[in-house]
PAZAPA-4460 file (N, C-alpha, C; in steps of 0.05 Angstrom, whole numbers, plus 32768, in hexadecimal, padded with zeros to 4 digits):
% residues 272
    n_x    n_y    n_z   ca_x   ca_y   ca_z    c_x    c_y    c_z   seq   type   mol
   7F8F   8220   7E02   7F76   8229   7E0D   7F5E   821A   7E02     1      M     A
   7F5E   8217   7DE7   7F48   8208   7DDA   7F47   81EC   7DE4     2      L     A
   7F5F   81E0   7DE9   7F60   81C4   7DF3   7F54   81C3   7E0E     3      F     A
   7F5A   81D6   7E20   7F4F   81D6   7E3B   7F31   81DA   7E3B     4      L     A
   7F27   81EC   7E29   7F0A   81F0   7E27   7EFC   81D7   7E1E     5      L     A
   7F09   81C9   7E0B   7EFE   81B0   7E00   7EFC   819B   7E16     6      S     A
   7F12   8199   7E26   7F12   8185   7E3C   7EFD   818C   7E50     7      R     A
   7EFB   81A6   7E57   7EE7   81AE   7E6B   7ECB   81A8   7E61     8      F     A
   7EC6   81AE   7E47   7EAB   81A9   7E3C   7EA5   818B   7E3C     9      R     A
   7EB8   817A   7E36   7EB4   815D   7E36   7EAD   8153   7E51    10      S     A
   7EBD   815D   7E66   7EB8   8154   7E81   7E9D   815D   7E8A    11      V     A
   7E95   8176   7E84   7E7B   8181   7E8C   7E65   8171   7E80    12      S     A
   7E67   816A   7E66   7E52   815B   7E59   7E4F   813F   7E66    13      I     A
   7E66   8133   7E6C   7E66   8118   7E78   7E58   811A   7E94    14      L     A
   7E5F   812E   7EA3   7E54   8131   7EBE   7E36   8135   7EBD    15      W     A
   7E2D   8147   7EAB   7E11   814D   7EA9   7E02   8134   7E9F    16      V     A
   7E0E   8125   7E8D   7E01   810D   7E82   7DFD   80F9   7E99    17      S     A
   7E12   80F6   7EAA   7E10   80E3   7EC1   7DF8   80EB   7ED3    18      C     A
   7DF6   8105   7ED8   7DE0   810F   7EEA   7DC5   8109   7EDD    19      L     A
   7DC2   810F   7EC2   7DA9   810A   7EB5   7DA1   80ED   7EB5    20      L     A
   7DB5   80DC   7EAF   7DB0   80BF   7EAF   7DA8   80B6   7ECA    21      I     A
   7DB7   80BF   7EDF   7DB1   80B7   7EFA   7D95   80C0   7F02    22      G     A
   7D8E   80D9   7EFA   7D74   80E4   7F02   7D5D   80D3   7EF5    23      S     A
   7D61   80CB   7EDC   7D4C   80BD   7ECE   7D49   80A0   7ED8    24      L     A
   7D5F   8094   7EE1   7D5E   8077   7EE7   7D5E   8071   7F04    25      T     A
   7D65   8084   7F15   7D69   807D   7F31   7D58   808B   7F45    26      A     A
   7D48   809F   7F3C   7D39   80AF   7F4F   7D26   809D   7F60    27      T     A
   7D17   808C   7F52   7D04   807B   7F60   7D12   8068   7F73    28      A     A
   7D2A   8060   7F6C   7D39   804E   7F7D   7D44   805C   7F95    29      H     A
   7D4D   8075   7F92   7D5A   8083   7FA8   7D46   8089   7FBE    30      A     A
   7D2D   808F   7FB8   7D1A   8097   7FCC   7D14   8080   7FDF    31      E     A
   7D19   8085   7FF8   7D12   8070   800C   7D27   805B   8010    32      G     A
   7D3E   805D   8002   7D52   8048   8004   7D68   804F   8018    33      S     A
   7D61   8056   8030   7D74   8060   8043   7D8A   804C   804A    34      H     A
   7D83   8032   804B   7D95   801F   8057   7DA8   8012   8043    35      F     A
   7DA4   8015   8029   7DB1   8004   8016   7DCB   8010   800A    36      M     A
   7DD0   8029   800F   7DE3   8036   7FFE   7DFD   803E   800C    37      S     A
   7E01   8035   8024   7E1B   8039   8030   7E21   8055   8038    38      G     A
   7E10   8062   8047   7E16   807C   8053   7E14   8079   8071    39      L     A
   7E29   807C   8080   7E45   807F   8077   7E50   8065   806C    40      P     A
   7E66   8067   805D   7E71   804F   8051   7E84   8040   8063    41      I     A
   7E8B   804D   8079   7E9E   803F   808C   7E95   8045   80A8    42      H     A
   7E85   8033   80B3   7E7B   8036   80CE   7E7A   801B   80DC    43      D     A
   7E8E   8013   80EA   7E8F   7FF9   80F7   7E99   7FFE   8113    44      V     A
   7E8C   7FF2   8127   7E94   7FF4   8143   7EB2   7FED   8145    45      Y     A
   7EC3   7FFB   8154   7EBB   800F   8169   7EBA   802C   8160    46      P     A
   7EB9   8031   8146   7EB5   804D   813D   7E99   8056   8145    47      V     A
   7E96   806C   8154   7E7B   8076   815C   7E6B   807A   8143    48      P     A
   7E53   806F   8142   7E44   806F   8128   7E26   806F   812E    49      S     A
   7E17   8071   8119   7DFA   806F   811B   7DF1   8052   811D    50      G     A
   7DE1   804B   8130   7DD8   802F   8133   7DBB   802C   812A    51      I     A
   7DAC   8042   8125   7D90   803F   811E   7D8C   803B   8100    52      M     A
   7D9D   8049   80EF   7D9A   8048   80D2   7DB4   8042   80C4    53      F     A
   7DC3   802E   80CC   7DDB   8028   80BD   7DD5   801D   80A1    54      P     A
   7DE8   801F   808F   7DE3   8015   8075   7DE2   7FF6   8076    55      S     A
   7DD7   7FEB   8061   7DD6   7FCD   805F   7DF2   7FC1   8061    56      L     A
   7E06   7FD0   8057   7E21   7FC4   8054   7E32   7FC9   806D    57      F     A
   7E29   7FD9   8080   7E38   7FDD   8098   7E29   7FD3   80B1    58      T     A
   7E10   7FCB   80AD   7E00   7FC3   80C4   7E0B   7FAB   80D4    59      A     A
   7E18   7F98   80C7   7E23   7F81   80D5   7E37   7F89   80EA    60      A     A
   7E46   7F9F   80E5   7E5A   7FA8   80F8   7E51   7FBE   810A    61      G     A
   7E38   7FC7   8107   7E2E   7FDD   8117   7E15   7FD4   8127    62      V     A
   7E01   7FCB   8119   7DE9   7FC1   8126   7DDB   7FAC   8113    63      N     A
   7DE0   7F92   8118   7DD5   7F7E   8106   7DB7   7F7D   8105    64      P     A
   7DA9   7F89   8118   7D8C   7F8A   8117   7D82   7F9A   8100    65      A     A
   7D93   7FAC   80F4   7D8B   7FBC   80DE   7D8E   7FAF   80C3    66      A     A
   7D97   7F96   80C3   7D9B   7F88   80A9   7D82   7F83   8099    67      L     A
   7D6B   7F7A   80A5   7D53   7F78   8095   7D4A   7F94   808A    68      P     A
   7D41   7F95   8072   7D3A   7FAE   8065   7D1C   7FB1   8061    69      Q     A
   7D10   7FC2   8070   7CF3   7FC5   806F   7CE9   7FD1   8054    70      Q     A
   7CF7   7FE6   804B   7CED   7FF5   8035   7CF3   7FE9   801A    71      D     A
   7D0C   7FDF   8016   7D14   7FD7   7FFB   7D28   7FC1   7FFE    72      K     A
   7D20   7FA8   8001   7D33   7F91   8003   7D46   7F91   7FEB    73      P     A
   7D5F   7F89   7FF1   7D73   7F8A   7FDC   7D8B   7F78   7FE4    74      A     A
   7D9C   7F73   7FD0   7DB5   7F66   7FD4   7DCA   7F76   7FC5    75      S     A
   7DE3   7F74   7FCE   7DF8   7F83   7FC0   7E13   7F80   7FCB    76      G     A
   7E26   7F8F   7FBF   7E42   7F90   7FC7   7E4A   7FAD   7FCA    77      I     A
   7E5A   7FB3   7FDE   7E64   7FCE   7FE2   7E82   7FCD   7FE6    78      S     A
   7E90   7FDF   7FD7   7EAD   7FE1   7FD9   7EB4   7FFD   7FE3    79      L     A
   7EC9   7FFF   7FF4   7ED2   8018   7FFE   7EF0   8018   8001    80      A     A
   7EFC   8030   7FFD   7F19   8033   8000   7F1F   804E   800C    81      Y     A
   7F33   804F   801E   7F3D   8068   8029   7F5B   8069   8026    82      S     A
   7F65   807D   8018   7F82   8080   8015   7F8F   8089   802F    83      P     A
   7FA9   8085   8031   7FB7   808D   804A   7FB5   80AB   804E    84      P     A
   7FB1   80B2   8067   7FB1   80CE   806F   7FCA   80D5   807E    85      A     A
   7FDA   80E7   8073   7FF3   80EF   8081   8006   80D8   8086    86      G     A
   8009   80C7   8072   801C   80B0   8074   8012   8099   8084    87      G     A
   7FF8   8097   8088   7FEC   8081   8097   7FE8   8069   8087    88      G     A
   7FD2   805A   808D   7FCD   8041   8080   7FB7   8043   806B    89      D     A
   7FB7   8031   8057   7FA1   802D   8045   7F8B   801E   8053    90      H     A
   7F72   8025   804D   7F5C   8017   805A   7F48   8010   8044    91      E     A
   7F3D   7FF8   8044   7F2B   7FEF   8030   7F17   7FDB   803B    92      Y     A
   7F00   7FD8   802E   7EEC   7FC6   8038   7EDC   7FBA   8020    93      S     A
   7ED1   7FA3   8024   7EBF   7F95   8011   7EA8   7F89   8021    94      L     A
   7E90   7F91   801B   7E79   7F88   8029   7E65   7F7B   8016    95      S     A
   7E59   7F66   801F   7E44   7F58   8010   7E2C   7F54   8023    96      V     A
   7E14   7F5A   8019   7DFC   7F59   802B   7DE4   7F53   801A    97      A     A
   7DD0   7F47   8027   7DB7   7F41   801A   7DA0   7F43   802F    98      S     A
   7D89   7F4D   8027   7D74   7F51   803B   7D58   7F4F   802E    99      A     A
   7D46   7F45   803D   7D29   7F46   8037   7D1C   7F56   804D   100      T     A
   7D02   7F58   804D   7CF4   7F67   8062   7CF6   7F59   807D   101      K     A
   7CFC   7F40   807E   7CFC   7F31   8097   7D17   7F26   809F   102      T     A
   7D2A   7F25   808C   7D44   7F18   8092   7D5A   7F26   8082   103      F     A
   7D71   7F29   808F   7D88   7F34   8081   7DA2   7F2A   808C   104      G     A
   7DB6   7F2A   807A   7DD1   7F21   8083   7DE5   7F33   8075   105      W     A
   7DFD   7F35   8082   7E12   7F45   8076   7E2D   7F3B   807F   106      G     A
   7E41   7F3D   806E   7E5D   7F36   8074   7E6F   7F4C   8069   107      V     A
   7E81   7F55   8079   7E93   7F6B   8071   7EB0   7F66   8079   108      S     A
   7EC1   7F6A   8065   7EDE   7F67   806A   7EEA   7F83   806B   109      Y     A
   7EFA   7F89   807F   7F08   7FA2   8082   7F26   7F9E   8085   110      D     A
   7F36   7FAD   8076   7F53   7FA9   8076   7F61   7FC4   807A   111      G     A
   7F77   7FC2   8089   7F8A   7FD9   808B   7FA5   7FCF   8081   112      L     A
   7FB0   7FDF   806E   7FCA   7FD7   8063   7FDF   7FEC   806A   113      Y     A
   7FF3   7FE3   8079   8009   7FF4   8080   8021   7FE2   8082   114      D     A
   8033   7FE8   8095   804A   7FD6   8099   8041   7FBA   80A3   115      N     A
   802C   7FBA   80B2   8021   7FA0   80BB   8003   7FA0   80B6   116      S     A
   7FFA   7F93   80A0   7FDE   7F93   8098   7FCC   7F86   80AD   117      P     A
   7FB3   7F90   80AF   7F9F   7F85   80C1   7F86   7F7E   80B1   118      T     A
   7F7A   7F68   80B6   7F63   7F5E   80A8   7F4C   7F59   80BC   119      H     A
   7F35   7F65   80B8   7F1E   7F61   80CA   7F06   7F57   80BB   120      G     A
   7EF3   7F4B   80C9   7EDB   7F40   80BE   7EC4   7F44   80D0   121      L     A
   7EAD   7F4C   80C4   7E94   7F50   80D3   7E7E   7F3F   80C5   122      D     A
   7E6D   7F33   80D4   7E57   7F23   80C9   7E3F   7F26   80DB   123      A     A
   7E27   7F26   80CF   7E0F   7F29   80E0   7DF7   7F1F   80D1   124      G     A
   7DE2   7F18   80E1   7DC8   7F11   80D7   7DB3   7F20   80E7   125      I     A
   7D9C   7F26   80DB   7D87   7F34   80E9   7D6C   7F29   80E1   126      G     A
   7D59   7F2B   80F4   7D3E   7F21   80EF   7D2A   7F37   80F7   127      F     A
   7D15   7F3B   80E7   7D02   7F50   80ED   7CE6   7F45   80EE   128      R     A
   7CD7   7F4E   8102   7CBA   7F49   8103   7CAC   7F62   80F9   129      S     A
   7C93   7F66   8100   7C84   7F7D   80F6   7C90   7F97   80FF   130      T     A
   7C97   7F99   8118   7CA0   7FB3   8122   7CBB   7FB2   8130   131      S     A
   7CC8   7F9B   8132   7CE1   7F99   8140   7CF4   7F87   8131   132      S     A
   7D0E   7F8A   8137   7D23   7F7A   812A   7D38   7F74   813F   133      A     A
   7D45   7F5D   813B   7D5B   7F54   814C   7D70   7F49   813A   134      I     A
   7D89   7F4C   8142   7D9F   7F42   8132   7DB7   7F3A   8143   135      G     A
   7DC8   7F29   8138   7DE0   7F21   8146   7DF8   7F24   8132   136      I     A
   7E0E   7F2D   813C   7E25   7F31   812B   7E3F   7F27   8138   137      G     A
   7E52   7F21   8127   7E6D   7F19   8130   7E81   7F2D   8123   138      L     A
   7E94   7F37   8133   7EA8   7F49   8129   7EC4   7F3F   8132   139      R     A
   7ED6   7F40   811F   7EF2   7F39   8125   7F04   7F4D   8117   140      D     A
   7F0F   7F60   8127   7F1E   7F76   811B   7F3A   7F6D   8111   141      A     A
   7F43   7F56   8119   7F5D   7F4C   8111   7F5D   7F2E   810E   142      D     A
   7F59   7F25   80F5   7F57   7F08   80F0   7F71   7EF9   80F7   143      L     A
   7F88   7F07   80F7   7FA1   7EF9   80FD   7FA2   7EF1   811A   144      M     A
   7F94   7F00   812B   7F93   7EF9   8147   7F75   7EF5   814E   145      N     A
   7F6A   7EE0   8144   7F4D   7EDC   8144   7F41   7EDE   8161   146      A     A
   7F2F   7EF1   8164   7F21   7EF4   817D   7F06   7F01   8177   147      S     A
   7EF4   7EF1   816B   7EDA   7EFC   8163   7EC9   7F06   817B   148      P     A
   7EBA   7F1B   8176   7EA9   7F26   818B   7E8C   7F26   8181   149      Q     A
   7E7A   7F21   8193   7E5D   7F1D   818C   7E4D   7F36   8195   150      T     A
   7E3D   7F40   8182   7E2B   7F57   8187   7E0E   7F4E   8184   151      D     A
   7DFC   7F5A   8193   7DE0   7F56   8190   7DD2   7F71   818D   152      I     A
   7DC1   7F74   8179   7DB3   7F8D   8174   7D95   7F8A   8175   153      G     A
   7D87   7FA0   817B   7D6A   7FA0   817C   7D5F   7FBB   8172   154      F     A
   7D4A   7FBA   8162   7D3D   7FD2   8158   7D1F   7FCF   815A   155      L     A
   7D11   7FE4   8161   7CF4   7FE3   8160   7CEA   7FFF   8158   156      T     A
   7CD2   8000   814B   7CC8   8019   8141   7CAC   801E   814B   157      G     A
   7CA2   8037   8147   7C87   803F   814E   7C79   8049   8135   158      T     A
   7C5F   804E   8138   7C4F   8057   8122   7C56   8074   811A   159      D     A
   7C64   8082   812B   7C6A   809E   8126   7C86   80A2   811A   160      S     A
   7C91   808D   810E   7CAB   808E   8101   7CC2   8093   8115   161      D     A
   7CBE   808C   812E   7CD3   808D   8142   7CDC   8071   8148   162      V     A
   7CF5   806C   8149   7CFF   8051   814F   7D15   8053   8165   163      S     A
   7D17   803E   8174   7D2B   803D   8189   7D3B   8023   8185   164      V     A
   7D53   8022   818E   7D63   800B   818B   7D7A   800A   819E   165      G     A
   7D87   7FF3   819F   7D9E   7FEF   81B0   7DB0   7FD9   81A4   166      L     A
   7DC9   7FDB   81A9   7DDC   7FC7   81A2   7DED   7FC0   81BA   167      V     A
   7DF1   7FA7   81C0   7E02   7F9E   81D5   7E1B   7F92   81C8   168      L     A
   7E31   7FA1   81C9   7E4A   7F98   81BB   7E5A   7F85   81CD   169      Y     A
   7E69   7F74   81BF   7E7B   7F5F   81CB   7E70   7F54   81E5   170      H     A
   7E59   7F46   81E3   7E4B   7F3C   81FB   7E5B   7F26   8209   171      I     A
   7E6F   7F1B   81FA   7E7F   7F05   8206   7E97   7F10   8215   172      D     A
   7E9B   7F2A   8216   7EB2   7F35   8225   7EAD   7F53   822A   173      A     A
   7EA7   7F5A   8243   7EA3   7F76   824B   7E8F   7F84   8239   174      S     A
   7E75   7F7D   823A   7E61   7F88   8229   7E5F   7FA7   822A   175      P     A
   7E57   7FB3   8213   7E55   7FD0   8211   7E3B   7FD6   8202   176      Q     A
   7E2B   7FE8   820D   7E10   7FED   8203   7E0F   8008   81F4   177      L     A
   7E02   8007   81DC   7DFC   801F   81CD   7DDE   8021   81CA   178      D     A
   7DD2   8038   81D2   7DB5   803C   81D1   7DAF   8054   81BF   179      V     A
   7D99   8053   81B0   7D93   8069   819E   7D76   806C   8198   180      G     A
   7D6F   8084   818E   7D54   808A   8185   7D56   8097   816A   181      V     A
   7D44   808F   8157   7D45   8098   813C   7D2B   80A3   8132   182      G     A
   7D2B   80B5   811E   7D14   80C1   8113   7D15   80C0   80F5   183      F     A
   7CFF   80BB   80E8   7CFE   80BB   80CB   7CFF   80A0   80BE   184      G     A
   7CF9   808B   80CD   7CF9   8070   80C2   7CE7   806F   80AA   185      Q     A
   7CF1   8065   8093   7CE1   8062   807B   7CDD   807C   806B   186      G     A
   7CEB   8091   8072   7CE9   80AB   8064   7D02   80AF   8053   187      K     A
   7D03   80C7   8046   7D1B   80CE   8037   7D2F   80DD   8048   188      N     A
   7D2D   80DB   8061   7D40   80E6   8074   7D3F   80D5   808D   189      Y     A
   7D54   80D7   809D   7D53   80CB   80B8   7D66   80DA   80CA   190      N     A
   7D61   80D9   80E4   7D72   80E6   80F8   7D72   80D5   8110   191      F     A
   7D89   80D4   811E   7D8B   80C4   8136   7D9E   80D0   814A   192      E     A
   7D9A   80C9   8163   7DAC   80CE   8179   7DB2   80B4   8187   193      L     A
   7DCB   80AE   818D   7DD1   8096   819C   7DE8   809B   81AF   194      N     A
   7DE8   808B   81C4   7DFC   808E   81D9   7E0A   8073   81DE   195      L     A
   7E24   8073   81D9   7E35   805B   81DD   7E40   805D   81F9   196      L     A
   7E38   804A   820A   7E41   804A   8226   7E5C   803D   8229   197      L     A
   7E6A   8041   823F   7E82   8032   8244   7E7C   8015   8249   198      P     A
   7E90   8004   8249   7E8C   7FE8   8250   7E7D   7FE6   826B   199      A     A
   7E6C   7FD3   826E   7E5C   7FD0   8286   7E6D   7FD0   829F   200      I     A
   7E84   7FC3   829D   7E96   7FC1   82B4   7EA2   7FDD   82BC   201      S     A
   7EA2   7FF0   82A9   7EAD   800A   82AE   7E98   8020   82B0   202      D     A
   7E7F   8018   82B1   7E69   802B   82AE   7E69   8041   82C3   203      L     A
   7E70   803B   82DC   7E70   804E   82F1   7E8B   8056   82FB   204      F     A
   7EA0   8050   82EB   7EBB   8058   82F3   7EC1   8074   82E9   205      R     A
   7ED1   8083   82F8   7EDA   809D   82F0   7EEA   809B   82D7   206      A     A
   7EE6   80AE   82C4   7EF6   80AE   82AC   7EEB   809C   8296   207      G     A
   7ED3   8091   829A   7EC6   8080   8285   7EBE   8092   826D   208      S     A
   7EBE   8086   8255   7EB9   8095   823D   7E9D   808F   8233   209      N     A
   7E8E   80A4   822D   7E74   80A3   8221   7E75   80B0   8206   210      Y     A
   7E69   80A5   81F2   7E69   80B0   81D6   7E4D   80B6   81CE   211      S     A
   7E47   80D0   81C9   7E2D   80D8   81C0   7E2F   80DE   81A2   212      L     A
   7E1D   80D2   8192   7E1E   80D5   8175   7E04   80DF   816A   213      T     A
   7E05   80F3   8159   7DEE   80FC   814A   7DF3   80F8   812C   214      A     A
   7DE0   80EC   811E   7DE4   80E6   8101   7DCA   80EB   80F2   215      A     A
   7DCD   80F5   80DA   7DB6   80FA   80C9   7DBD   80F4   80AC   216      T     A
   7DAA   80EB   809C   7DAD   80E6   8080   7D94   80F0   8071   217      T     A
   7D99   80FD   805A   7D83   8108   804A   7D87   80FE   802D   218      V     A
   7D72   80F5   8020   7D73   80EC   8005   7D61   80FE   7FF4   219      Y     A
   7D6D   8109   7FDE   7D5E   8119   7FCB   7D65   8110   7FAF   220      V     A
   7D51   8106   7FA0   7D55   80FC   7F85   7D6B   80E7   7F85   221      S     A
   7D81   80EB   7F76   7D96   80D7   7F74   7DAC   80DB   7F88   222      V     A
   7DA9   80EE   7F9B   7DBE   80F4   7FAD   7DB6   80ED   7FCA   223      F     A
   7DCB   80E7   7FDA   7DC8   80E4   7FF6   7DDD   80F3   8005   224      G     A
   7DD7   80FF   801C   7DEA   810E   802B   7DE7   8106   8048   225      L     A
   7DFE   8101   8055   7DFD   80F7   8071   7E12   8107   8081   226      S     A
   7E0A   810E   809A   7E1B   811B   80AD   7E1B   810B   80C7   227      F     A
   7E32   810A   80D4   7E34   80FC   80EE   7E48   810C   8100   228      K     A
   7E41   810F   8119   7E52   811C   812D   7E51   810C   8147   229      S     A
   7E69   8106   8151   7E6B   80F7   816A   7E7C   8106   817E   230      S     A
   7E73   8106   8197   7E81   8113   81AD   7E88   80FE   81C2   231      Y     A
   7EA2   80FE   81CA   7EAC   80EB   81DE   7EB3   80FA   81F7   232      Q     A
   7EA7   80F2   820E   7EA9   8100   8227   7EC5   80FF   8233   233      T     A
   7ED3   80E8   822F   7EED   80E5   823D   7F02   80F9   8233   234      L     A
   7F02   80FE   8219   7F16   8110   820D   7F0A   812A   8204   235      T     A
   7EF0   812D   8207   7EE2   8145   81FC   7EE7   8148   81DF   236      S     A
   7EEA   8132   81D0   7EEF   8133   81B4   7ED6   8131   81A3   237      S     A
   7ED6   813E   818C   7EBF   813D   817A   7EC9   8132   815F   238      V     A
   7EBC   811D   8155   7EC2   8111   813C   7EAB   8115   8129   239      F     A
   7EB0   811D   8110   7E9B   8122   80FD   7EA0   8115   80E3   240      Q     A
   7E8B   810F   80D4   7E8D   8104   80B9   7E77   810F   80A8   241      S     A
   7E7D   8112   808E   7E69   811A   807B   7E6B   8107   8063   242      V     A
   7E55   80FE   8058   7E55   80EA   8042   7E42   80F4   802D   243      S     A
   7E48   80EF   8014   7E37   80F5   7FFE   7E35   80DD   7FEB   244      I     A
   7E1E   80D8   7FE1   7E19   80C1   7FCF   7E0B   80CB   7FB6   245      L     A
   7E11   80BE   7F9F   7E03   80C3   7F87   7DFD   80A9   7F78   246      M     A
   7DE4   80A5   7F70   7DDD   808E   7F60   7DE5   8093   7F43   247      Y     A
   7DF3   8080   7F37   7DF9   8081   7F1B   7DE4   8073   7F0B   248      L     A
   7DDA   805D   7F16   7DC3   804E   7F0A   7DB3   8044   7F22   249      T     A
   7D9E   8035   7F1C   7D8E   8029   7F32   7D9E   8017   7F44   250      K     A
   7DB4   800B   7F39   7DC2   7FF7   7F47   7DDE   7FFF   7F50   251      S     A
   7DE8   8017   7F47   7E03   801F   7F4D   7E03   803A   7F59   252      I     A
   7E11   803D   7F6F   7E15   8057   7F7B   7E32   805B   7F84   253      S     A
   7E3B   8074   7F85   7E56   807A   7F8E   7E54   808B   7FA7   254      I     A
   7E68   8089   7FB9   7E67   8096   7FD2   7E82   80A4   7FD7   255      N     A
   7E81   80BA   7FE5   7E98   80C8   7FEE   7E93   80D1   800B   256      L     A
   7EA7   80CB   801D   7EA4   80D2   8039   7EBD   80DE   8044   257      Q     A
   7EBA   80F2   8055   7ED1   80FE   8063   7ECC   80FC   8081   258      Y     A
   7EE0   80F1   808F   7EDF   80EF   80AC   7EF5   8101   80B8   259      D     A
   7EED   8111   80CD   7F01   8121   80DA   7F13   810F   80EB   260      S     A
   7F2C   8115   80F0   7F39   812E   80E7   7F43   812E   80CA   261      P     A
   7F48   8116   80BE   7F54   8116   80A4   7F53   80FB   8097   262      N     A
   7F3A   80F2   8090   7F38   80D8   8083   7F22   80D9   806E   263      R     A
   7F28   80D0   8056   7F15   80D0   8040   7F10   80B4   8036   264      T     A
   7EF7   80AE   8030   7EEF   8093   8027   7EE1   8096   800C   265      F     A
   7EE6   8083   7FFA   7ED9   8081   7FE0   7ECB   8066   7FDE   266      Y     A
   7EB2   8066   7FD6   7EA3   804D   7FD5   7E92   804A   7FBD   267      G     A
   7E8B   8031   7FB7   7E79   802B   7FA1   7E67   8013   7FA9   268      M     A
   7E4D   8016   7FA3   7E3A   8001   7FAB   7E2C   7FF6   7F92   269      T     A
   7E2A   7FDC   7F91   7E1C   7FCE   7F7B   7E05   7FBE   7F87   270      F     A
   7DEC   7FC4   7F7F   7DD5   7FB6   7F89   7DCB   7FA2   7F73   271      L     A
   7DC1   7F8B   7F7D   7DB8   7F76   7F6A   7D99   7F75   7F6A   272      F     A
***
């Protein structure tokens, strides 16, 4: 019993120490840093996702126009891993990105390891003017059967912290449009709604699938919390995710994310 109490006391002291250190060193950094910290940590098309406020490390695969960072330019590396769920595959990613207020770029490697491993790559660049941004990205979900797809993204904002955007996915083969509106640009919170339309060639066909996504992120001190819910009309399915982030220092944060029905992701971000 004394041994267990001693272990519990040691773990408690370590946890409280981490929180105190994080609070002292990271509070100023956490405020306003919506795009740099990987919430959610795994959001790459065709997963229904937020296109208005993606993280710096997922923007290349979601909306490359979001790569320039208005509030807090940065560079860094993000790592993520998801263990197999119910005997499935291991999933992992490595992302590198860098951004200023007017230009940003990102490259992300995504892998699935099972009986037959799959390796994917996303890359993008973005340019921003005073109130608008445009970006172009390349995605290849399977490098063994190389077939890169080109995306174009666009974002623009207003003086009332309302922004609108769109992404045209795989413009070189059956383009698909995602349109969205976001609130809270430059604040410690953001919220968006976006609609992913079917491929243009299937837009007016019976049985076409539309995906409506609502996503929000809130930052308080050294913590970040993100929720996302997507509804698909073809199957009447709802997919949800919740993510939590904690800054350990000004430059290091850890992430935990759960996606329904049964997938967990663990991530770590290093900013330079």
